[in-house]
C-alpha positions as CSV (number, residue, x, y, z in Angstrom):
1,M,-2.1,-0.2,10.6
2,Y,-0.1,-2.9,12.2
3,V,-3.0,-4.9,12.6
4,F,-4.0,-4.9,8.9
5,E,-0.5,-5.6,8.1
6,I,-0.5,-8.7,10.3
7,L,-4.1,-9.8,9.3
8,S,-3.4,-9.6,5.5
9,E,-1.2,-12.7,6.0
10,C,-4.3,-14.6,7.1
11,H,-5.6,-14.3,3.5
12,L,-9.2,-13.0,3.2
13,T,-11.5,-14.8,1.0
14,L,-12.4,-13.1,-2.3
15,E,-16.0,-12.8,-1.1
16,Q,-14.8,-10.8,2.1
17,L,-12.5,-8.9,0.1
18,N,-15.1,-7.8,-2.4
19,A,-17.6,-6.9,0.3
20,D,-15.5,-4.6,2.0
21,K,-13.0,-3.4,-0.4
22,G,-14.4,0.2,-0.3
23,N,-13.8,0.3,3.4
24,F,-10.2,-1.1,3.1
25,Y,-9.7,1.6,0.4
26,S,-10.9,4.4,2.5
27,I,-8.7,3.4,5.6
28,F,-5.5,3.1,3.5
29,E,-6.0,6.5,1.3
30,K,-6.7,8.1,4.6
31,A,-3.6,6.7,6.4
32,L,-1.5,7.3,3.4
33,S,-2.4,10.7,3.4
34,D,-1.6,11.7,6.8
35,T,1.1,14.3,7.8
36,D,3.3,12.1,10.1
37,T,5.9,10.2,8.1
38,K,5.8,7.4,10.7
39,V,2.0,6.7,10.0
40,N,2.5,7.2,6.3
41,V,5.2,4.4,6.3
42,A,3.0,2.2,8.6
43,A,-0.1,2.8,6.2
44,L,2.2,2.0,3.4
45,K,3.5,-1.5,5.1
46,A,0.2,-2.3,5.9
47,T,-1.4,-1.4,2.3
48,S,1.5,-3.3,0.5
49,S,1.0,-6.3,2.9
50,F,-2.8,-6.3,2.2
51,L,-2.3,-6.0,-1.5
52,T,0.3,-8.8,-1.7
53,S,-2.2,-11.1,-0.1
54,I,-4.8,-10.5,-3.1
55,E,-4.8,-13.1,-5.9
56,D,-7.7,-11.6,-7.8
57,E,-6.6,-9.3,-10.6
58,A,-9.8,-7.5,-10.8
59,T,-10.0,-7.0,-7.2
60,L,-6.3,-5.6,-6.9
61,Q,-7.4,-3.0,-9.7
62,V,-9.5,-1.6,-7.2
63,F,-6.7,-0.3,-5.1
64,Q,-4.5,0.5,-8.2
65,P,-5.1,4.4,-7.5
66,L,-3.1,4.0,-4.1
67,M,0.2,3.3,-6.0
68,Q,0.6,7.0,-6.5
69,L,0.2,7.6,-2.7
70,I,2.5,4.6,-2.0
71,L,4.9,6.1,-4.3
72,N,5.2,9.5,-2.6
73,T,5.2,8.0,0.7
74,M,8.2,6.3,-0.1
75,V,9.9,9.3,-1.4
76,E,9.2,11.5,1.4
77,A,10.2,8.9,4.0
78,L,13.6,8.7,2.0
79,K,14.1,12.2,2.1
80,T,13.0,12.8,5.9
81,E,13.7,9.7,8.0
82,E,16.2,7.2,6.4
83,E,15.1,4.3,8.6
84,Q,11.5,5.0,7.6
85,G,12.5,5.2,4.0
86,K,14.4,1.9,4.3
87,L,11.0,0.2,5.7
88,A,9.1,1.8,3.0
89,L,11.2,0.4,0.2
90,E,11.6,-2.7,1.4
91,S,7.5,-3.2,1.4
92,I,7.4,-1.7,-2.3
93,V,9.9,-4.4,-3.4
94,E,8.1,-7.2,-1.8
95,L,4.8,-5.9,-3.3
96,T,6.4,-5.4,-6.7
97,K,7.8,-8.9,-6.6
98,I,4.2,-10.4,-6.2
99,H,2.4,-7.8,-8.2
100,P,4.8,-6.2,-10.6
101,Q,1.3,-4.8,-12.8
102,C,0.3,-3.1,-10.0
103,W,2.4,-0.2,-11.1
104,K,0.7,0.2,-14.5
105,G,-0.6,3.7,-14.6
106,A,1.2,4.9,-11.7
107,D,3.8,6.3,-13.8
108,G,2.5,10.1,-13.4
109,A,4.7,12.6,-12.0
110,L,5.6,12.1,-8.2
111,T,3.8,14.8,-6.1
112,T,6.4,15.5,-3.2
């Protein structure tokens, strides 16, 4: 997950994103669903970093279903490990600053 977090700063081209968006989605979804809090938070940070690098609104929308997993991860991290919760919250704040619209539709009940 750290590699995704760092490489996202290199900004993939729109063509690269669109060609592999399904693979990226699957990797993030699986990692965000892990049972280990540290893995979840690492996935949240990587996913947030990746999403902040996306400039195309249509491509960003492909990842919108991950928002509920991101929220659930943050809440669980805050409940169980304060330091991990802070890291998760910082990543969500950064994502929200860049793409506030990504939370549209993620207003369902938290499942924690």
